[in-house]
C-alpha positions as CSV (number, residue, x, y, z in Angstrom):
1,X,74.5,90.3,86.6
2,X,72.0,89.1,89.1
3,X,70.9,86.1,87.8
4,X,74.6,84.8,86.5
5,X,75.5,85.7,90.2
6,X,72.7,85.6,92.7
7,X,75.2,85.0,95.7
8,X,77.8,88.1,94.5
9,X,77.7,91.1,96.9
10,X,79.0,93.7,94.7
11,X,80.2,95.9,97.4
12,X,81.5,93.2,99.3
13,X,83.9,92.4,96.4
14,X,84.7,95.6,95.9
15,X,85.8,95.6,99.4
16,X,87.9,92.9,99.2
17,X,89.6,94.0,96.4
18,X,90.5,97.0,98.0
19,X,91.9,95.1,100.9
20,X,94.1,92.5,98.3
21,X,95.9,95.4,96.9
22,X,96.1,97.2,100.0
23,X,97.9,94.1,101.1
24,X,100.3,93.9,97.7
25,X,101.1,97.2,98.0
26,X,102.4,97.6,101.0
27,X,104.2,94.6,101.1
28,X,105.6,95.2,97.5
29,X,107.5,98.4,98.6
30,X,109.0,96.7,101.9
31,X,109.6,93.7,100.0
32,X,111.8,95.7,97.1
33,X,113.5,98.1,99.7
34,X,114.2,95.0,102.1
35,X,115.4,92.7,99.5
36,X,117.5,94.8,97.6
37,X,119.5,95.5,100.9
38,X,119.4,91.5,101.2
39,X,120.7,91.0,97.6
40,X,123.0,94.0,97.4
41,X,124.9,92.4,100.6
42,X,124.6,89.1,99.1
43,X,126.5,90.2,96.5
44,X,129.0,92.7,98.0
45,X,130.1,90.5,100.3
46,X,130.6,87.7,97.6
47,X,134.2,86.5,96.5
48,X,135.8,89.0,94.7
49,X,133.3,92.3,95.4
50,X,133.7,95.0,97.3
51,X,132.6,93.8,101.0
52,X,134.0,90.4,100.5
53,X,133.3,88.7,103.6
54,X,132.8,84.8,103.9
55,X,131.0,84.7,107.2
56,X,128.8,87.5,106.4
57,X,127.6,86.4,103.5
58,X,127.3,82.7,104.5
59,X,124.8,83.8,107.7
60,X,123.1,86.5,105.2
61,X,122.6,83.6,102.6
62,X,121.5,80.9,105.3
63,X,118.7,83.6,106.1
64,X,117.3,83.5,103.3
65,X,117.5,80.1,102.3
66,X,115.4,79.5,105.4
67,X,112.8,81.9,104.6
68,X,112.6,81.3,101.2
69,X,112.1,77.5,101.7
70,X,109.0,77.8,104.5
71,X,105.9,77.2,102.8
72,X,103.8,80.5,103.3
73,X,101.0,78.9,105.2
74,X,103.4,77.5,107.9
75,X,104.9,81.3,107.9
76,X,102.0,82.5,108.6
77,X,101.4,80.0,112.0
78,X,105.8,80.4,112.8
79,X,105.0,84.2,112.8
80,X,101.7,84.3,114.6
81,X,103.3,85.7,118.0
82,X,105.9,87.8,116.0
83,X,102.0,89.4,114.4
84,X,100.5,89.2,117.3
85,X,103.1,91.4,119.2
86,X,104.0,93.8,116.5
87,X,100.4,93.8,115.1
88,X,98.3,92.8,118.3
89,X,96.0,90.4,116.1
90,X,95.8,87.8,113.6
91,X,93.0,89.2,111.6
92,X,92.5,91.7,109.1
93,X,94.8,93.0,106.2
94,X,97.4,94.4,108.3
95,X,97.9,91.0,110.3
96,X,99.3,89.4,106.7
97,X,102.2,92.1,106.4
98,X,104.9,90.8,108.4
99,X,104.2,87.4,107.0
100,X,104.2,88.7,103.6
101,X,107.2,90.7,103.6
102,X,108.9,88.1,105.7
103,X,107.8,85.1,103.0
104,X,108.6,87.4,100.0
105,X,111.9,89.7,100.6
106,X,114.0,86.4,100.9
107,X,112.8,85.5,97.2
108,X,113.4,88.8,95.7
109,X,116.5,89.3,97.5
110,X,117.9,86.6,95.5
111,X,116.8,87.9,92.5
112,X,118.4,91.0,92.8
113,X,122.0,89.1,93.7
114,X,121.4,87.4,90.3
115,X,120.6,90.6,88.4
116,X,123.6,92.6,90.2
117,X,125.8,89.2,89.1
118,X,124.8,89.8,85.0
119,X,126.2,93.2,85.4
120,X,129.4,93.7,83.5
121,X,132.6,93.4,86.2
122,X,134.6,95.7,83.6
123,X,132.0,98.3,84.1
124,X,132.7,97.7,88.1
125,X,136.2,98.0,87.9
126,X,136.7,100.9,85.6
127,X,134.7,102.6,88.0
128,X,136.3,101.7,91.3
129,X,139.9,102.3,89.4
130,X,138.7,106.1,89.0
131,X,138.3,106.2,92.9
132,X,134.6,105.7,93.2
133,X,133.2,105.6,96.5
134,X,131.0,102.2,97.3
135,X,127.8,104.4,97.7
136,X,128.6,105.9,94.6
137,X,129.3,102.1,93.2
138,X,126.0,101.1,94.1
139,X,123.8,104.0,93.2
140,X,125.5,105.1,90.1
141,X,126.6,101.8,88.9
142,X,124.9,98.6,90.3
143,X,121.6,99.5,90.9
144,X,121.3,101.5,87.5
145,X,122.5,98.7,85.5
146,X,120.4,96.1,87.1
147,X,117.2,98.1,87.0
148,X,115.5,96.2,84.0
149,X,116.3,93.1,85.9
150,X,115.0,94.3,89.4
151,X,111.7,95.3,88.1
152,X,111.5,92.4,86.2
153,X,112.1,90.6,89.6
154,X,109.6,92.7,91.6
155,X,106.6,92.0,89.1
156,X,107.3,88.5,89.2
157,X,107.6,89.1,93.2
158,X,104.3,91.0,93.1
159,X,102.4,88.3,91.6
160,X,103.6,85.7,94.0
161,X,102.2,88.1,96.8
162,X,99.0,88.4,95.4
163,X,99.1,84.3,95.7
164,X,100.1,84.9,99.4
165,X,97.3,87.2,100.0
166,X,94.9,84.7,99.0
167,X,96.4,82.1,101.3
168,X,96.6,84.5,103.8
169,X,92.9,85.1,103.1
170,X,92.3,81.7,104.5
171,X,93.5,82.6,108.2
172,X,91.5,85.4,108.7
173,X,93.7,88.8,107.1
174,X,90.8,89.8,105.0
175,X,90.4,90.6,101.0
176,X,89.9,88.3,98.3
177,X,90.9,84.9,99.4
178,X,89.2,85.2,102.6
179,X,86.2,85.9,100.3
180,X,86.4,83.1,98.0
181,X,87.0,80.9,101.3
182,X,84.7,81.5,103.7
183,X,81.7,83.1,101.4
184,X,82.9,80.9,98.5
185,X,84.1,77.5,99.1
186,X,82.4,77.1,103.4
187,X,78.8,78.0,101.9
188,X,78.9,76.2,98.7
189,X,78.4,79.6,96.6
190,X,80.3,78.9,93.8
191,X,79.8,82.1,91.8
192,X,81.3,84.3,94.8
193,X,84.5,82.3,94.4
194,X,84.1,82.2,90.7
195,X,84.0,86.2,90.9
196,X,86.4,86.6,93.3
197,X,89.1,84.4,91.3
198,X,88.6,86.2,88.3
199,X,89.3,89.6,90.0
200,X,92.3,88.2,91.5
201,X,93.2,87.2,87.5
202,X,92.8,90.6,86.3
203,X,95.0,91.7,89.6
204,X,98.1,89.5,88.3
205,X,97.3,90.5,84.4
206,X,97.5,93.8,85.4
207,X,100.8,93.9,87.3
208,X,102.2,91.9,84.7
209,X,101.3,94.3,82.3
210,X,102.7,97.2,83.9
211,X,105.9,95.3,84.7
212,X,106.8,94.2,81.2
213,X,105.8,97.7,80.1
214,X,108.1,99.7,82.7
215,X,111.3,96.8,81.6
216,X,110.8,97.7,78.2
217,X,111.1,101.2,78.8
218,X,114.5,100.8,80.9
219,X,116.3,98.0,79.0
220,X,117.8,100.0,76.3
221,X,119.5,96.7,74.6
């Protein structure tokens, strides 16, 4: 291994992998919660639904569209003051979390909205006709009925977040992206870049496999 990858320090690769997994895991959990809430608001306030409200729907939709449209590397720069206020630093894995979450949550919110729109409206109307509360409709109908699509959506979002962590690494957030850029690219150590890239690909394939497995288990069609 030393002959094939003379510049690779495996302890450093392991530490960078841990940082990437940490950033991805925390941001995925936060993105799922925030994106689900935003998606529910978008769906419920749309025309013909439980909380129909054109004004709120327009505001939330505009916010989602704006943050979904900003390239991630620019978003990191725009959020520097906010990140400094919350985290007190722009270096390290924690410093990447605000940008990762704010960048991914709007994207996932749209996937949630699409998943909810695919639910048979007859099921929702039947539940409403029986006098069910809004909370009951959300937790007993909307989320369970759309769960396979929600899991599939968070799988896609998780893979995107792995890519985001690599970009965040370029500006000092740590992880495999930081390693590939600083140790690999800037020092012309191609073997370091190669190993970091392969490790990222393994993480992506693992996420996709797990997401597909859970989706297939949940999908009863």
